[in-house]
The first five atom37 places (N, CA, C, CB, O) and aatype in JSON, in Angstrom:
{
  "aatype": [12, 12, 1, 9, 8, 6, 5, 13, 5, 3, 7, 2, 10, 16, 2, 4, 16, 11, 10, 0, 6, 10, 10, 6, 19, 15, 16, 11, 16, 19, 12, 1, 3, 9, 0, 13, 12, 1, 3, 1, 10, 7, 10, 14, 19, 6, 18, 3, 6, 11, 19, 18, 0, 18, 1, 18, 0, 18, 0, 19, 11, 15, 13, 14, 16, 19, 5, 19, 15, 6, 7, 6, 10, 10, 0, 10, 10, 19, 0, 6, 11, 0, 10, 1, 6],
  "atom_mask": [
    [1, 1, 1, 1, 1],
    [1, 1, 1, 1, 1],
    [1, 1, 1, 1, 1],
    [1, 1, 1, 1, 1],
    [1, 1, 1, 1, 1],
    [1, 1, 1, 1, 1],
    [1, 1, 1, 1, 1],
    [1, 1, 1, 1, 1],
    [1, 1, 1, 1, 1],
    [1, 1, 1, 1, 1],
    [1, 1, 1, 0, 1],
    [1, 1, 1, 1, 1],
    [1, 1, 1, 1, 1],
    [1, 1, 1, 1, 1],
    [1, 1, 1, 1, 1],
    [1, 1, 1, 1, 1],
    [1, 1, 1, 1, 1],
    [1, 1, 1, 1, 1],
    [1, 1, 1, 1, 1],
    [1, 1, 1, 1, 1],
    [1, 1, 1, 1, 1],
    [1, 1, 1, 1, 1],
    [1, 1, 1, 1, 1],
    [1, 1, 1, 1, 1],
    [1, 1, 1, 1, 1],
    [1, 1, 1, 1, 1],
    [1, 1, 1, 1, 1],
    [1, 1, 1, 1, 1],
    [1, 1, 1, 1, 1],
    [1, 1, 1, 1, 1],
    [1, 1, 1, 1, 1],
    [1, 1, 1, 1, 1],
    [1, 1, 1, 1, 1],
    [1, 1, 1, 1, 1],
    [1, 1, 1, 1, 1],
    [1, 1, 1, 1, 1],
    [1, 1, 1, 1, 1],
    [1, 1, 1, 1, 1],
    [1, 1, 1, 1, 1],
    [1, 1, 1, 1, 1],
    [1, 1, 1, 1, 1],
    [1, 1, 1, 0, 1],
    [1, 1, 1, 1, 1],
    [1, 1, 1, 1, 1],
    [1, 1, 1, 1, 1],
    [1, 1, 1, 1, 1],
    [1, 1, 1, 1, 1],
    [1, 1, 1, 1, 1],
    [1, 1, 1, 1, 1],
    [1, 1, 1, 1, 1],
    [1, 1, 1, 1, 1],
    [1, 1, 1, 1, 1],
    [1, 1, 1, 1, 1],
    [1, 1, 1, 1, 1],
    [1, 1, 1, 1, 1],
    [1, 1, 1, 1, 1],
    [1, 1, 1, 1, 1],
    [1, 1, 1, 1, 1],
    [1, 1, 1, 1, 1],
    [1, 1, 1, 1, 1],
    [1, 1, 1, 1, 1],
    [1, 1, 1, 1, 1],
    [1, 1, 1, 1, 1],
    [1, 1, 1, 1, 1],
    [1, 1, 1, 1, 1],
    [1, 1, 1, 1, 1],
    [1, 1, 1, 1, 1],
    [1, 1, 1, 1, 1],
    [1, 1, 1, 1, 1],
    [1, 1, 1, 1, 1],
    [1, 1, 1, 0, 1],
    [1, 1, 1, 1, 1],
    [1, 1, 1, 1, 1],
    [1, 1, 1, 1, 1],
    [1, 1, 1, 1, 1],
    [1, 1, 1, 1, 1],
    [1, 1, 1, 1, 1],
    [1, 1, 1, 1, 1],
    [1, 1, 1, 1, 1],
    [1, 1, 1, 1, 1],
    [1, 1, 1, 1, 1],
    [1, 1, 1, 1, 1],
    [1, 1, 1, 1, 1],
    [1, 1, 1, 1, 1],
    [1, 1, 1, 1, 1]
  ],
  "atom_positions": [
    [[0.85, -1.13, 0.18], [-0.25, -0.43, 0.24], [0.35, 1.06, 0.38], [-1.21, -0.95, 1.39], [-0.42, 2.02, 0.25]],
    [[2.45, 1.36, 0.77], [2.93, 2.57, 0.62], [3.37, 2.57, -0.85], [4.01, 2.87, 1.64], [2.95, 3.55, -1.46]],
    [[4.25, 1.55, -1.7], [4.09, 1.5, -2.75], [3.22, 2.51, -4.18], [3.83, 0.53, -2.46], [3.58, 3.42, -4.93]],
    [[2.08, 1.81, -4.02], [0.65, 2.27, -4.33], [0.48, 3.9, -3.55], [-0.55, 0.98, -3.61], [-0.11, 4.76, -4.2]],
    [[0.94, 4.19, -2.35], [0.12, 5.48, -1.46], [1.66, 6.47, -2.7], [0.28, 5.47, 1.35], [1.65, 7.62, -3.15]],
    [[2.49, 5.59, -2.82], [4.07, 6.6, -3.27], [3.51, 7.21, -5.37], [6.34, 4.76, -3.28], [3.69, 8.29, -5.93]],
    [[2.97, 6.16, -5.8], [2.32, 6.71, -7.24], [1.58, 7.32, -7.43], [1.89, 6.15, -7.96], [1.44, 7.93, -8.48]],
    [[0.37, 7.39, -5.82], [-0.43, 8.41, -6.57], [-0.09, 10.25, -5.73], [-2.38, 7.75, -6.39], [-0.78, 11.25, -5.98]],
    [[0.99, 10.23, -4.85], [1.66, 11.07, -4.46], [2.17, 11.89, -5.18], [2.31, 10.7, -3.93], [2.49, 13.07, -5.02]],
    [[2.25, 10.89, -6.36], [3.8, 11.27, -7.07], [2.66, 12.17, -8.32], [5.22, 9.39, -7.87], [3.27, 12.8, -9.19]],
    [[0.89, 12.22, -8.4], [0.64, 11.8, -8.73], [0.47, 11.89, -10.48], [0.0, 0.0, 0.0], [0.21, 12.57, -11.47]],
    [[0.85, 10.68, -9.94], [0.78, 9.41, -11.14], [-0.95, 9.05, -11.27], [1.84, 7.68, -10.47], [-1.6, 8.95, -10.22]],
    [[-1.67, 8.86, -12.66], [-2.33, 8.57, -13.28], [-2.02, 7.05, -13.16], [-2.3, 9.29, -14.33], [-0.85, 6.69, -13.24]],
    [[-2.94, 6.21, -12.99], [-2.39, 4.82, -12.89], [-3.33, 3.69, -12.69], [-1.47, 4.77, -11.81], [-4.29, 3.83, -11.94]],
    [[-3.08, 2.33, -13.45], [-3.96, 1.48, -13.21], [-4.37, 0.26, -12.16], [-3.88, 1.18, -14.07], [-3.51, -0.1, -11.35]],
    [[-5.16, -0.13, -12.16], [-4.17, -2.26, -11.74], [-3.79, -2.24, -12.17], [-4.36, -3.83, -11.75], [-2.89, -1.5, -11.79]],
    [[-3.55, -2.64, -13.28], [-2.7, -3.25, -14.55], [-1.12, -3.3, -14.45], [-2.99, -2.35, -15.88], [-0.34, -4.23, -14.26]],
    [[-0.9, -1.56, -14.69], [0.21, -1.22, -13.75], [0.39, -1.42, -12.42], [0.37, -0.16, -13.77], [1.29, -2.21, -12.12]],
    [[-0.05, -1.07, -11.78], [0.14, -0.76, -10.48], [0.09, -2.22, -9.75], [-0.95, 0.32, -9.98], [0.33, -2.37, -8.56]],
    [[-0.31, -3.41, -10.75], [0.21, -5.29, -10.55], [1.45, -5.88, -10.91], [-0.63, -6.31, -11.42], [2.06, -6.81, -10.39]],
    [[1.78, -5.06, -12.07], [3.33, -5.57, -12.96], [4.1, -4.7, -11.3], [3.85, -4.42, -15.37], [4.27, -5.41, -10.3]],
    [[4.42, -3.37, -11.27], [4.75, -2.27, -10.92], [5.23, -3.91, -9.26], [3.29, -0.55, -10.99], [6.05, -4.82, -9.35]],
    [[4.51, -3.64, -8.34], [4.24, -4.65, -7.37], [4.49, -6.42, -7.17], [3.07, -4.45, -7.35], [4.7, -7.16, -6.21]],
    [[4.32, -6.63, -8.83], [4.87, -7.94, -8.94], [3.39, -9.0, -8.03], [6.75, -7.9, -8.03], [3.82, -10.11, -7.7]],
    [[2.18, -8.82, -7.72], [0.96, -9.33, -7.66], [0.03, -8.89, -8.36], [0.59, -9.33, -6.65], [-0.13, -7.92, -9.1]],
    [[-0.64, -9.87, -7.98], [-1.75, -9.65, -9.39], [-3.35, -8.58, -9.06], [-2.45, -11.63, -9.88], [-3.73, -8.18, -7.96]],
    [[-3.73, -8.45, -9.87], [-4.32, -7.05, -9.76], [-5.85, -7.04, -8.86], [-4.56, -6.47, -11.42], [-6.43, -6.13, -8.26]],
    [[-6.1, -8.09, -9.0], [-6.83, -8.43, -7.95], [-6.41, -8.28, -6.46], [-7.08, -9.59, -8.17], [-7.28, -7.71, -5.81]],
    [[-5.16, -8.67, -5.64], [-4.44, -8.03, -4.38], [-4.77, -6.15, -4.56], [-2.41, -8.52, -4.47], [-5.43, -5.42, -3.81]],
    [[-4.05, -5.8, -5.81], [-3.92, -3.95, -5.62], [-5.26, -3.59, -5.69], [-3.0, -2.95, -6.94], [-5.69, -2.72, -4.94]],
    [[-6.17, -4.32, -6.74], [-7.61, -3.88, -6.29], [-8.07, -3.74, -4.28], [-8.65, -5.26, -7.13], [-8.56, -2.7, -3.86]],
    [[-7.83, -4.81, -3.45], [-8.47, -4.86, -2.74], [-7.06, -3.51, -1.64], [-8.99, -6.61, -2.47], [-7.48, -2.8, -0.73]],
    [[-5.87, -3.5, -1.99], [-5.54, -2.42, -1.76], [-5.97, -1.13, -2.02], [-4.76, -2.5, -2.0], [-6.58, -0.53, -1.13]],
    [[-5.83, -0.73, -2.83], [-6.63, 0.25, -3.53], [-8.28, 0.6, -2.56], [-6.89, -0.5, -5.22], [-8.34, 1.63, -1.89]],
    [[-9.59, -0.44, -2.61], [-10.4, -0.72, -1.29], [-9.95, -0.07, -0.63], [-10.5, -1.91, -0.68], [-9.89, 1.16, -0.68]],
    [[-9.38, -1.01, 0.41], [-9.03, -0.68, 2.04], [-8.08, 1.08, 1.72], [-7.62, -2.41, 2.97], [-8.19, 2.07, 2.43]],
    [[-7.71, 1.02, 1.17], [-6.76, 3.16, 0.97], [-8.08, 3.45, 1.68], [-6.41, 4.45, -1.34], [-8.25, 3.77, 2.85]],
    [[-8.94, 3.28, 0.75], [-9.89, 4.33, 0.18], [-10.8, 3.86, 1.34], [-10.5, 4.24, -1.59], [-11.35, 4.86, 1.8]],
    [[-11.3, 2.34, 2.24], [-12.67, 2.5, 2.99], [-11.99, 3.0, 4.16], [-13.72, 1.09, 3.23], [-12.1, 4.14, 4.61]],
    [[-11.12, 1.85, 4.73], [-10.69, 2.13, 5.9], [-9.78, 2.81, 6.22], [-10.54, 1.38, 6.37], [-9.86, 3.37, 7.32]],
    [[-8.66, 3.01, 5.44], [-7.17, 4.55, 5.7], [-7.92, 5.38, 5.54], [-5.64, 4.95, 4.53], [-7.57, 6.48, 5.96]],
    [[-9.32, 5.26, 4.86], [-10.15, 6.87, 4.79], [-9.18, 8.03, 3.33], [0.0, 0.0, 0.0], [-9.0, 9.24, 3.28]],
    [[-8.9, 7.28, 2.69], [-7.88, 8.21, 1.73], [-8.85, 8.56, 0.36], [-6.23, 7.18, 1.19], [-9.83, 8.13, -0.26]],
    [[-8.08, 9.4, 0.37], [-8.93, 10.16, -1.03], [-8.59, 9.46, -2.28], [-8.47, 11.87, -1.36], [-8.06, 10.22, -3.09]],
    [[-8.76, 7.91, -2.79], [-8.4, 7.66, -4.03], [-9.64, 7.25, -4.52], [-7.3, 6.74, -4.2], [-10.59, 6.66, -4.01]],
    [[-9.24, 7.99, -6.36], [-10.84, 8.01, -6.83], [-10.71, 7.66, -8.34], [-11.71, 9.65, -6.6], [-9.63, 7.93, -8.87]],
    [[-11.64, 7.13, -9.06], [-11.26, 6.33, -10.44], [-11.44, 7.29, -11.52], [-12.23, 4.97, -10.77], [-12.64, 7.56, -11.56]],
    [[-10.65, 8.07, -12.62], [-11.69, 9.13, -13.46], [-11.94, 8.04, -14.7], [-10.85, 10.93, -14.08], [-11.05, 7.59, -15.41]],
    [[-12.92, 7.82, -14.76], [-13.28, 6.72, -15.72], [-12.92, 7.59, -17.51], [-15.32, 6.19, -15.36], [-13.39, 7.05, -18.51]],
    [[-12.1, 8.86, -17.64], [-11.88, 8.6, -19.18], [-10.51, 8.6, -19.23], [-12.49, 9.67, -20.22], [-9.89, 8.73, -20.28]],
    [[-9.97, 8.43, -18.03], [-8.51, 7.8, -18.34], [-7.8, 6.56, -17.96], [-7.69, 8.57, -17.94], [-6.63, 6.19, -17.97]],
    [[-9.64, 5.75, -17.38], [-9.19, 4.98, -16.93], [-7.93, 4.35, -15.94], [-9.33, 4.8, -17.6], [-7.27, 3.32, -16.01]],
    [[-7.96, 5.67, -14.87], [-7.17, 5.0, -14.52], [-7.2, 6.09, -12.21], [-5.57, 5.1, -16.06], [-8.05, 6.87, -11.77]],
    [[-6.28, 5.69, -11.71], [-6.34, 5.82, -10.21], [-5.73, 7.43, -9.58], [-5.36, 4.48, -9.59], [-4.74, 7.98, -10.07]],
    [[-6.46, 7.95, -8.53], [-5.31, 8.85, -8.34], [-5.87, 9.88, -6.78], [-5.05, 9.92, -10.07], [-6.91, 10.0, -6.14]],
    [[-4.8, 10.31, -6.75], [-5.6, 11.17, -5.27], [-7.06, 11.86, -5.47], [-4.57, 12.65, -4.73], [-7.28, 11.75, -6.68]],
    [[-7.93, 12.39, -4.99], [-8.81, 13.27, -5.39], [-8.15, 15.14, -4.95], [-10.32, 12.7, -4.57], [-8.42, 16.14, -5.61]],
    [[-7.26, 15.1, -3.66], [-6.84, 15.96, -2.95], [-5.32, 15.22, -2.6], [-7.91, 16.31, -1.8], [-5.35, 14.0, -2.47]],
    [[-4.17, 15.81, -2.47], [-2.78, 16.36, -1.88], [-2.88, 15.17, -0.45], [-2.81, 18.53, -1.39], [-3.51, 15.64, 0.5]],
    [[-2.51, 14.18, -0.3], [-2.26, 13.39, 0.61], [-0.59, 13.86, 1.82], [-2.22, 11.97, -0.38], [0.56, 13.52, 1.51]],
    [[-0.88, 14.54, 2.95], [0.15, 15.09, 3.0], [0.82, 13.3, 4.36], [-0.11, 17.17, 3.58], [2.01, 13.26, 4.68]],
    [[0.03, 12.38, 4.76], [1.47, 11.77, 4.9], [0.5, 9.9, 4.71], [2.6, 12.36, 6.99], [-0.67, 9.8, 4.34]],
    [[0.93, 9.34, 4.89], [0.09, 7.8, 4.53], [-0.11, 7.77, 6.28], [1.31, 6.03, 3.54], [0.56, 8.36, 7.13]],
    [[-1.46, 6.72, 6.48], [-1.75, 7.31, 8.23], [-1.29, 5.78, 8.66], [-3.85, 7.93, 8.89], [-0.61, 5.06, 7.93]],
    [[-1.73, 5.46, 9.79], [-0.59, 4.42, 10.18], [-2.21, 4.03, 11.66], [1.73, 5.37, 10.85], [-2.98, 4.54, 12.47]],
    [[-1.54, 2.32, 10.77], [-2.32, 2.13, 11.93], [-2.79, 1.35, 13.36], [-2.88, 2.12, 11.5], [-2.23, 0.39, 13.89]],
    [[-3.76, 1.93, 13.71], [-3.43, 1.56, 15.29], [-3.4, 0.64, 16.03], [-3.96, 1.96, 15.96], [-4.55, 0.2, 15.97]],
    [[-2.73, -0.1, 16.83], [-2.39, -0.84, 17.42], [-3.2, -0.4, 19.52], [-0.7, -0.79, 16.88], [-3.14, 0.69, 20.1]],
    [[-3.65, -1.36, 19.91], [-3.71, -1.45, 20.66], [-2.58, -2.11, 22.11], [-4.56, -1.69, 20.22], [-1.62, -2.78, 21.74]],
    [[-2.7, -1.97, 23.11], [-1.1, -2.41, 23.54], [-1.15, -3.89, 23.69], [-0.49, -1.71, 25.1], [-0.03, -4.37, 23.54]],
    [[-1.93, -4.62, 23.91], [-2.99, -5.9, 24.14], [-1.92, -6.2, 22.55], [0.0, 0.0, 0.0], [-0.72, -6.5, 22.55]],
    [[-2.74, -6.02, 21.47], [-2.18, -6.43, 19.95], [-0.66, -6.09, 20.15], [-2.94, -5.42, 18.51], [-0.05, -6.76, 19.32]],
    [[0.37, -5.18, 21.05], [1.81, -5.28, 20.26], [2.27, -6.14, 21.25], [2.83, -3.82, 19.98], [3.21, -6.93, 21.09]],
    [[1.62, -6.0, 22.3], [2.36, -7.91, 23.33], [2.32, -9.41, 22.63], [1.12, -8.46, 25.0], [3.01, -10.43, 22.74]],
    [[1.29, -9.07, 21.96], [1.19, -10.16, 21.15], [1.93, -10.17, 20.69], [0.45, -10.39, 20.47], [2.6, -11.17, 20.94]],
    [[2.54, -9.21, 19.66], [2.97, -9.47, 18.32], [4.92, -9.86, 19.48], [2.65, -7.61, 16.73], [5.76, -10.72, 19.24]],
    [[4.92, -8.81, 20.59], [6.39, -9.37, 21.02], [6.86, -10.83, 21.65], [6.82, -8.48, 22.01], [7.95, -11.38, 21.81]],
    [[5.85, -11.1, 21.86], [5.26, -12.51, 22.63], [5.66, -13.21, 21.49], [3.45, -12.73, 23.11], [6.61, -13.92, 21.84]],
    [[5.32, -13.44, 19.79], [5.28, -14.41, 19.2], [6.26, -13.66, 18.58], [4.13, -15.01, 18.67], [7.16, -14.5, 18.62]],
    [[6.76, -12.69, 18.04], [8.31, -12.5, 17.91], [9.3, -13.66, 18.96], [8.62, -10.75, 18.44], [9.6, -14.85, 18.85]],
    [[9.45, -13.08, 19.5], [10.6, -13.97, 20.9], [10.35, -15.45, 20.32], [9.88, -13.86, 23.11], [11.22, -16.15, 19.81]],
    [[8.73, -15.85, 20.54], [8.51, -17.65, 20.07], [9.46, -18.38, 19.02], [6.96, -17.88, 19.29], [10.2, -19.36, 19.03]],
    [[8.95, -17.12, 17.84], [9.76, -17.31, 17.18], [11.18, -17.34, 16.8], [9.42, -17.03, 16.86], [11.69, -18.05, 15.93]],
    [[11.75, -16.48, 17.54], [13.03, -16.42, 17.73], [13.28, -18.11, 18.1], [13.41, -15.21, 18.91], [13.56, -18.98, 17.28]],
    [[13.13, -18.26, 19.28], [13.62, -19.12, 19.83], [12.89, -20.38, 18.67], [13.31, -19.03, 21.49], [13.13, -21.58, 18.83]]
  ]
}
């Protein structure tokens, strides 16, 4: 998603096929990531039907961070320790 954000941030008009090739993933993965960015992260992603491309509707200063609770952070640390051993 960060790479998609960078493409949009640079003002590039791009579509799922181009992004999939750039990221070496399927177009469905790109579509899911874009939907997540728009719907869950609240980024202003829009699709321009005239040029068949995605872009930000307006400038975005930074990529939103994912909120992690203390319990989730503790679980990640315990899992990391278990994997190291």
